[in-house]
C-alpha positions in Angstrom: 0.0 -0.2 0.1 1.5 3.1 -1.0 4.5 1.2 -2.5 6.0 3.5 -3.9 9.2 2.8 -6.2 9.0 -0.7 -4.5 12.2 -0.1 -1.6 9.9 -2.1 0.9 9.2 -4.9 -1.5 12.9 -5.5 -2.8 13.2 -5.5 0.6 10.6 -8.1 1.4 12.3 -10.6 -1.1 15.8 -9.8 -0.3 14.6 -10.9 3.3 13.0 -13.9 1.6 15.8 -15.0 -0.4 18.8 -14.7 2.5 16.2 -17.0 4.9 16.2 -19.4 2.2 20.3 -19.2 1.3 20.5 -19.6 5.0 18.2 -22.8 5.0 20.7 -24.4 2.8 23.8 -23.5 4.0 22.7 -25.2 6.9 22.0 -28.6 5.2 24.9 -28.5 4.3 26.7 -27.3 7.3 24.5 -30.5 8.8 26.2 -33.2 5.9 29.8 -31.7 5.9 30.6 -31.1 9.6 31.5 -33.7 12.0 30.1 -32.8 16.2 33.4 -32.0 16.6 34.1 -29.4 14.1 30.8 -27.7 15.1 31.9 -27.3 18.8 35.2 -25.9 17.8 33.7 -23.3 15.4 33.0 -20.3 16.9 29.6 -18.9 16.3 30.7 -15.5 14.4 27.0 -14.6 13.4 25.1 -15.0 17.0 24.6 -11.3 17.2 23.8 -10.5 13.7 20.2 -9.4 12.7 20.2 -11.9 9.8 16.4 -13.1 8.6 14.9 -17.1 9.9 16.4 -20.0 8.2 13.2 -20.6 5.5 12.8 -24.2 4.4 11.8 -25.1 1.3 7.7 -25.4 1.9 7.7 -21.8 2.4 6.6 -20.4 -1.4 7.8 -17.1 -2.8 6.1 -14.1 -1.4 2.9 -13.1 -3.1 3.1 -9.5 -3.8 0.2 -7.2 -3.9 1.0 -3.3 -5.1 -0.9 -0.3 -4.7 -0.2 3.2 -5.1 -1.7 5.8 -7.7 0.9 7.7 -8.4 3.9 5.6 -8.7 2.6 2.2 -10.3 5.0 2.7 -13.9 8.3 3.4 -11.7 7.5 0.3 -9.3 7.0 -1.9 -12.1 10.5 -0.8 -13.5 12.6 -1.4 -10.4 10.9 -4.2 -9.3 9.1 -5.7 -12.6 6.3 -6.2 -10.8 2.9 -5.6 -11.4 1.3 -2.0 -9.4 -2.0 -1.1 -9.3 -3.4 2.6 -9.5 -5.4 2.3 -5.9 -5.1 5.1 -3.4 -6.1 5.0 0.3 -9.7 6.2 -0.3 -10.2 3.3 -2.5 -8.5 0.9 -0.2 -10.9 2.2 2.0 -14.1 1.6 0.1 -13.2 -2.0 -0.4 -11.0 -2.2 -3.5 -8.2 -4.5 -4.0 -5.7 -5.2 -6.5 -7.2 -7.9 -9.1 -4.0 -9.2 -10.2 -1.4 -10.8 -7.3 2.2 -10.2 -8.3 4.8 -12.4 -8.5 8.7 -12.4 -8.8 9.9 -13.5 -12.7 10.6 -17.1 -12.6 8.8 -17.7 -9.4 7.8 -21.4 -8.9 4.4 -22.6 -9.8 2.0 -24.6 -8.2 1.8 -28.7 -8.3 -1.3 -28.9 -7.7 -3.0 -26.6 -9.6 -6.2 -28.2 -9.5 -6.8 -28.1 -5.6 -5.0 -24.3 -5.1 -7.3 -21.7 -6.3 -4.9 -19.0 -7.6 -4.5 -15.2 -5.6 -6.0 -13.8 -8.9 -9.2 -15.3 -8.7 -9.1 -15.2 -4.7 -8.9 -11.7 -5.0 -11.9 -11.7 -7.6 -14.4 -13.3 -5.4 -14.1 -16.6 -7.1 -12.5 -18.4 -4.0 -15.4 -21.0 -1.8 -17.3 -18.1 0.0 -16.6 -20.1 3.3 -12.8 -19.3 3.6 -12.4 -17.7 6.7 -8.6 -17.3 6.8 -7.7 -13.4 4.9 -6.6 -13.1 1.9 -3.7 -11.0 2.7 -1.4 -11.9 5.0 0.6 -8.7 6.0 0.3 -4.9 4.7 3.1 -2.7 4.8 2.7 1.1 4.3 6.0 2.9 4.5 6.2 6.8 5.1 2.7 7.3 3.9 0.3 6.5 6.2 1.0 9.7 8.3 0.3 12.2 5.3 -3.8 11.1 6.0 -4.8 14.5 7.9 -8.6 13.1 8.6 -9.3 10.8 11.7 -12.3 9.4 9.8 -10.3 9.0 6.7 -7.9 7.0 8.9 -10.6 5.0 10.6 -12.0 3.9 7.6 -9.2 2.9 5.8 -8.1 1.1 8.6 -11.1 -0.8 9.5 -11.2 -1.9 5.9 -7.9 -3.7 6.1 -8.4 -5.2 9.6 -10.9 -7.1 8.1 -9.1 -8.3 5.0 -5.7 -8.5 6.9 -3.9 -10.2 9.8 -0.8 -7.9 10.3 -0.2 -4.5 9.4 3.5 -3.1 9.7 3.9 1.0 9.9 7.3 2.4 8.5 7.6 6.1 9.4 9.8 8.9 10.0 7.9 9.7 13.8 5.4 8.1 15.4 2.7 9.4 13.9 0.3 8.5 12.6 -2.0 7.7 16.0 -4.2 4.5 15.8 -6.5 4.5 18.4 -8.5 1.8 20.3 -11.7 0.7 18.7 -9.9 0.6 14.7 -9.9 -2.9 14.3 -6.1 -3.7 15.2 -4.2 -4.2 18.8 -0.7 -3.2 19.1 1.9 -5.7 18.9 5.4 -5.9 21.2 7.8 -7.4 18.5 10.1 -7.9 21.6 7.6 -9.9 23.5 5.7 -11.2 20.8 2.9 -10.1 22.9 0.1 -7.4 22.7 0.4 -4.1 24.3 -1.5 -1.1 24.8 -1.7 1.6 22.0 0.5 4.2 24.0 2.7 2.1 25.0 6.5 2.5 23.6 7.9 -0.8 23.4 8.3 -3.9 21.2 9.0 -0.9 18.4 11.8 -1.1 16.2 13.7 2.6 15.6 17.1 2.4 13.1 18.3 5.0 11.5 15.5 7.6 12.6 12.8 5.0 11.4 10.1 4.0 13.4 8.6 0.7 12.7 5.5 -0.4 14.4 3.5 -3.5 14.1 -0.1 -4.1 14.3 -2.4 -7.6 14.7 -6.0 -7.6 13.5 -9.1 -7.9 15.7 -11.4 -9.2 12.8 -9.9 -12.1 11.2 
């Protein structure tokens, strides 16, 4: 949402690739190293901030991108589709119709049973599916630009009915998300719910604030 030129999208895909590479490297170590070698080897990366190991059963992230101003720039940089949907469009229930995937992403081997992301977003999935169609929404340096609380509420409430997680990146602590708007604040350190006003569990790096919220409606 408000995907810009794809900076966050690239970071997510790099995170996935790094985690997959880490899983492959660990498998090679398990095959090649003896127990003695493992005990003797220092853990030089113990304190490094690295993604968790990602097993092969986790698919390539399926990206849904929306921005009313930078669709072409996003596509040029990432080779993914972007739909020109505004905050108001999304608040009114609109979502991208085509799931964007990296070029060359592996296809499912069970096409007869698994519905495509495109069909799910167009409303052709089974009517009793209870899982959210979006696992995570990321909004980078844009959500604080919504000035009217009523418009912010409408957008966040609609998102809370369609997504499980909301990640907000901003140069400060805005916007202020209130109780009753469909979300609870999530402490990423203790991995538990916290009060909206609690500063704990937020990430701050290079003056960029990262806050995570869990939907109460999915």
